[in-house]
C-alpha positions as CSV (number, residue, x, y, z in Angstrom):
1,M,-35.9,-30.2,-18.7
2,G,-33.9,-30.3,-21.7
3,Q,-33.8,-26.3,-21.7
4,D,-32.7,-26.0,-18.0
5,T,-30.1,-23.3,-17.8
6,F,-27.5,-23.5,-14.9
7,L,-25.2,-20.9,-13.4
8,L,-21.7,-22.0,-12.6
9,A,-19.0,-20.7,-10.9
10,D,-15.4,-21.4,-10.0
11,V,-14.4,-19.2,-7.3
12,G,-10.6,-19.3,-6.3
13,G,-8.4,-17.2,-3.9
14,T,-7.3,-15.0,-6.9
15,N,-10.0,-15.3,-9.6
16,T,-13.4,-16.2,-10.0
17,R,-14.9,-17.5,-13.4
18,L,-18.4,-17.9,-14.1
19,A,-20.6,-19.4,-16.9
20,L,-23.9,-20.7,-18.1
21,G,-24.7,-24.2,-19.2
22,T,-27.4,-26.5,-20.2
23,R,-27.8,-30.2,-20.2
24,K,-26.0,-30.1,-23.7
25,G,-23.0,-28.4,-22.6
26,L,-21.3,-25.4,-21.2
27,L,-22.3,-22.0,-23.3
28,A,-18.7,-20.9,-24.2
29,Q,-19.7,-17.3,-25.2
30,T,-21.0,-16.8,-21.5
31,I,-17.7,-17.7,-19.8
32,A,-16.2,-14.6,-17.9
33,S,-13.4,-14.1,-15.5
34,Y,-12.8,-11.7,-12.8
35,S,-9.8,-10.6,-10.5
36,N,-11.1,-11.1,-7.0
37,D,-9.2,-7.9,-6.0
38,N,-11.5,-5.6,-7.8
39,F,-14.4,-6.8,-5.7
40,N,-15.4,-6.7,-2.1
41,S,-17.5,-9.9,-2.1
42,F,-18.9,-12.6,-4.4
43,I,-22.0,-11.0,-4.7
44,E,-20.5,-8.0,-6.3
45,V,-19.0,-10.2,-8.8
46,L,-22.4,-11.9,-9.4
47,H,-24.0,-8.8,-10.0
48,N,-21.3,-7.7,-12.5
49,Y,-21.8,-10.7,-14.3
50,Q,-25.7,-10.9,-14.2
51,A,-25.7,-7.4,-15.7
52,K,-24.0,-8.5,-18.9
53,Q,-26.2,-11.7,-19.4
54,A,-29.4,-12.1,-21.2
55,N,-32.2,-12.3,-18.7
56,R,-33.0,-16.0,-19.0
57,P,-34.3,-18.2,-16.2
58,I,-31.6,-20.0,-14.2
59,H,-32.9,-23.5,-12.9
60,S,-30.1,-24.1,-10.3
61,A,-26.5,-23.0,-9.6
62,S,-23.3,-25.1,-9.0
63,M,-20.2,-23.3,-7.5
64,A,-16.8,-24.8,-6.9
65,I,-15.3,-22.9,-3.9
66,A,-11.6,-22.8,-2.9
67,G,-12.5,-23.2,0.8
68,Q,-14.3,-25.0,3.6
69,I,-18.0,-26.1,3.0
70,I,-20.2,-26.9,5.7
71,G,-23.8,-27.5,4.7
72,A,-25.5,-24.4,3.2
73,N,-22.4,-22.2,3.8
74,A,-18.8,-21.9,2.6
75,Q,-15.8,-19.7,3.3
76,L,-12.9,-18.9,0.9
77,T,-9.7,-20.1,2.5
78,N,-7.4,-17.2,1.3
79,R,-9.9,-14.4,1.1
80,N,-12.6,-13.1,3.6
81,W,-15.5,-14.1,1.4
82,S,-18.4,-16.1,2.7
83,F,-21.3,-17.9,1.1
84,D,-24.7,-18.7,2.0
85,S,-26.7,-20.9,-0.5
86,D,-30.2,-19.8,0.5
87,N,-29.1,-16.0,0.1
88,L,-27.4,-16.7,-3.3
89,A,-30.6,-18.6,-4.7
90,D,-32.6,-15.5,-3.8
91,E,-30.0,-13.5,-5.6
92,I,-30.0,-15.5,-8.7
93,G,-33.7,-16.3,-8.7
94,C,-33.1,-20.1,-9.0
95,K,-34.3,-23.2,-6.9
96,Q,-31.1,-24.3,-5.4
97,V,-27.3,-23.7,-5.1
98,H,-24.9,-26.4,-4.8
99,F,-21.6,-25.9,-3.2
100,I,-18.4,-28.1,-4.0
101,N,-14.8,-27.7,-3.3
102,D,-12.9,-26.1,-6.1
103,M,-10.9,-29.3,-6.4
104,S,-13.7,-31.6,-6.6
105,G,-15.1,-29.4,-9.5
106,L,-11.8,-30.3,-11.4
107,A,-12.0,-33.9,-10.5
108,R,-15.5,-34.1,-11.8
109,A,-14.6,-32.4,-14.8
110,I,-11.9,-35.1,-16.0
111,P,-14.2,-37.5,-17.9
112,V,-15.5,-34.9,-20.0
113,L,-12.2,-32.8,-20.6
114,S,-11.3,-32.8,-24.4
115,S,-7.9,-33.5,-25.7
116,C,-7.2,-29.9,-26.1
117,Q,-8.0,-29.0,-22.5
118,S,-5.0,-31.0,-21.0
119,R,-1.4,-31.9,-22.1
120,A,0.3,-35.2,-21.2
121,L,3.6,-35.0,-19.4
122,Q,4.0,-38.8,-19.0
123,S,1.3,-40.7,-20.9
124,T,2.6,-44.3,-21.4
125,P,0.8,-46.1,-18.7
126,T,2.0,-49.6,-17.9
127,L,-0.5,-50.2,-15.3
128,R,-4.3,-51.3,-15.8
129,P,-6.7,-48.6,-15.2
130,N,-8.7,-48.8,-11.9
131,N,-11.3,-46.0,-12.4
132,Q,-9.3,-43.8,-10.0
133,S,-7.9,-40.3,-10.9
134,L,-6.3,-37.3,-8.9
135,V,-6.1,-33.8,-9.3
136,I,-3.5,-31.8,-7.7
137,G,-4.0,-28.1,-7.6
138,L,-1.3,-25.6,-7.5
139,G,-1.9,-21.9,-7.2
140,T,-3.0,-19.5,-4.6
141,G,-3.3,-22.5,-2.4
142,V,-2.6,-26.1,-2.9
143,N,-5.1,-29.0,-2.6
144,V,-6.2,-32.3,-4.1
145,S,-9.3,-34.4,-4.9
146,A,-9.5,-37.9,-6.0
147,L,-11.9,-39.2,-8.4
148,L,-13.6,-42.6,-8.2
149,G,-15.9,-43.2,-11.0
150,N,-18.2,-40.2,-10.5
151,T,-17.6,-39.8,-6.8
152,T,-15.0,-37.2,-5.7
153,L,-13.2,-37.1,-2.2
154,S,-12.4,-34.0,-0.7
155,A,-9.1,-33.3,1.3
156,E,-7.1,-30.4,2.8
157,I,-3.6,-31.7,1.6
158,G,-2.1,-28.1,1.5
159,H,-2.6,-27.6,5.1
160,T,-0.9,-30.8,6.2
161,N,2.7,-31.0,7.4
162,S,5.6,-30.7,5.1
163,T,7.3,-34.0,4.5
164,A,11.0,-34.6,5.6
165,P,12.3,-35.1,2.1
166,M,10.9,-31.9,1.1
167,I,12.4,-29.8,4.0
168,H,15.7,-31.5,3.6
169,A,15.8,-30.6,-0.1
170,I,14.9,-27.0,0.7
171,E,17.7,-26.7,3.4
172,S,20.1,-28.3,1.0
173,Y,19.4,-25.7,-1.6
174,L,19.4,-22.8,0.6
175,G,22.3,-24.1,2.8
176,Q,20.8,-23.8,6.2
177,A,17.6,-24.5,8.2
178,Q,14.7,-22.5,7.4
179,T,11.3,-21.5,8.9
180,G,8.0,-20.8,7.2
181,F,7.8,-23.9,5.1
182,D,5.8,-25.7,7.7
183,T,3.0,-26.9,5.1
184,I,2.7,-28.3,1.8
185,E,0.9,-25.0,0.8
186,D,3.8,-23.0,2.1
187,I,6.2,-24.9,-0.1
188,L,4.2,-25.6,-3.3
189,S,1.7,-22.4,-3.6
190,G,2.6,-19.3,-5.7
191,R,3.9,-17.6,-2.4
192,G,6.1,-20.6,-1.9
193,L,7.7,-20.5,-5.2
194,E,8.4,-16.8,-4.5
195,R,9.6,-17.2,-1.0
196,L,12.1,-20.0,-2.3
197,H,13.4,-17.6,-4.8
198,R,13.7,-14.6,-2.5
199,L,15.6,-16.7,0.0
200,A,18.0,-18.0,-2.5
201,T,18.8,-14.7,-4.5
202,G,17.6,-11.8,-2.1
203,L,15.4,-10.7,-5.0
204,K,11.7,-10.3,-4.8
205,F,9.6,-11.4,-7.9
206,K,5.8,-12.9,-8.5
207,A,5.6,-16.6,-9.3
208,S,4.7,-15.9,-12.9
209,E,7.8,-13.6,-13.3
210,I,10.1,-16.4,-12.0
211,C,8.6,-19.0,-14.4
212,T,9.3,-16.5,-17.3
213,M,12.7,-15.2,-16.2
214,S,13.9,-19.0,-16.1
215,A,14.3,-18.8,-20.0
216,Q,17.2,-16.7,-19.5
217,D,18.1,-16.2,-15.7
218,V,20.2,-18.9,-14.4
219,A,19.1,-18.1,-10.8
220,A,15.4,-18.3,-11.7
221,Q,15.9,-21.6,-13.7
222,R,17.7,-23.2,-10.7
223,T,14.7,-22.2,-8.4
224,C,12.2,-23.7,-10.8
225,Q,14.3,-26.9,-10.9
226,V,14.4,-27.2,-7.1
227,Y,10.5,-26.4,-7.0
228,G,10.1,-29.2,-9.8
229,S,11.8,-31.7,-7.5
230,L,9.8,-30.8,-4.6
231,L,6.5,-31.0,-6.7
232,A,7.8,-34.6,-7.8
233,K,8.3,-35.7,-4.1
234,L,4.7,-34.8,-3.6
235,I,3.4,-36.3,-6.4
236,R,5.2,-39.6,-5.7
237,E,3.6,-39.6,-2.2
238,L,0.0,-39.0,-3.4
239,A,0.5,-41.5,-6.3
240,L,0.9,-44.1,-3.5
241,H,-1.8,-42.7,-1.2
242,Y,-4.4,-42.8,-3.9
243,L,-3.2,-45.2,-6.8
244,P,-4.7,-43.0,-9.4
245,R,-4.0,-45.4,-12.2
246,N,-6.3,-43.4,-14.7
247,G,-4.2,-40.3,-14.3
248,I,-2.7,-37.6,-12.3
249,Y,-3.8,-34.2,-13.3
250,L,-1.9,-31.1,-12.4
251,S,-3.9,-27.8,-12.3
252,G,-3.9,-24.2,-11.4
253,S,-1.8,-21.1,-12.6
254,V,1.4,-22.0,-10.9
255,A,1.3,-25.4,-12.3
256,R,0.7,-24.3,-15.8
257,G,3.6,-21.9,-15.5
258,I,6.1,-24.0,-13.7
259,L,5.6,-26.7,-16.3
260,K,6.7,-24.6,-19.1
261,T,10.0,-24.1,-17.3
262,P,13.0,-26.6,-16.6
263,A,10.9,-27.9,-13.8
264,R,9.0,-30.2,-16.0
265,S,12.0,-32.2,-17.0
266,E,12.9,-32.1,-13.2
267,V,9.5,-33.6,-12.3
268,I,9.9,-36.5,-14.8
269,T,13.5,-37.3,-13.9
270,C,12.6,-37.4,-10.0
271,L,9.7,-39.4,-10.6
272,T,11.6,-42.1,-12.5
273,Q,14.5,-42.2,-10.0
274,D,15.1,-45.3,-8.3
275,H,12.5,-45.9,-5.7
276,P,10.9,-49.1,-3.9
277,M,7.6,-48.3,-5.8
278,R,9.1,-46.7,-9.0
279,S,7.3,-49.1,-11.4
280,T,3.8,-48.1,-9.8
281,V,4.5,-44.3,-9.8
282,E,6.0,-44.1,-13.3
283,G,3.2,-46.5,-14.7
284,M,0.7,-43.7,-14.1
285,P,-0.3,-41.2,-16.7
286,L,0.5,-37.5,-15.7
287,F,-1.2,-34.5,-17.3
288,V,-1.5,-30.9,-16.8
289,I,-5.0,-29.3,-17.2
290,T,-4.4,-26.3,-19.7
291,D,-7.9,-24.9,-19.6
292,D,-8.6,-22.2,-17.1
293,A,-12.3,-22.9,-17.1
294,A,-11.9,-26.6,-16.6
295,A,-13.6,-26.6,-13.1
296,L,-16.9,-25.0,-14.8
297,F,-17.4,-28.3,-16.9
298,G,-17.2,-30.3,-13.3
299,C,-19.8,-27.9,-12.1
300,L,-21.9,-28.5,-15.1
301,E,-21.8,-32.3,-14.4
302,I,-22.8,-31.7,-10.9
303,A,-25.5,-29.4,-11.8
304,K,-26.9,-31.8,-14.4
305,V,-27.5,-34.5,-11.7
306,G,-28.6,-32.0,-8.9
307,V,-26.1,-33.2,-6.2
């Protein structure tokens, strides 16, 4: 049992990451990342990965998928890829394939993340820990997962309606009522950041480009600041919904990019503004997960216990 090898996968809307792991830990040299645009299905990605690995027996597989999971089947939300655990077990040659939501994979990783895999944004907690944490993912999509001990709670926050304060902030920035910001994901995903900047400036850039430009471009800087205030509104709401006194963790490519811009100070400023529950919200530690492969560590934790 000590030599069991597990296949681990983190399948997002834009990229897929795979690795092998054992009960002793993740095998860092086996981590590989693929752009989904270069493949027609996950099976193609899997075959490409397997061709580059030593032919070692796989005990089971654990896969974090950015989409809906129903029993033995899963479907990516932002890409037409479907998954069947029995078919994948045959392809891999293993006993069983476990599906989890991608955010649940990140949440399960929190207890085992090292200090070099995350960065503190607000790390002076004043509240007693309650064994509850929260991950907020910002990338191609938006979602969250809460962690209570080693138990994760799945959600679909990104597809819920935008809050009135967020809509008011957008309309104040753009100077008029807007359509197309109906859900949380419409606002805080990468395409939300891109649309916000395009409507404000008439210029079309990728989210990563807007973040980079903010170092010198005033308009991009302002867009990032507005995005930061919108993000802070979501963090405050979710902090009160879940009360994650062990910490709030921001993850995903958009989170990592935007928190290197003036949005970072905007988030902290907005979270510490006067509010009836200010002491509760600002008493929770806030981090950004900096390791792209963090969800694979959560997948390994799940693979080791077989659930």
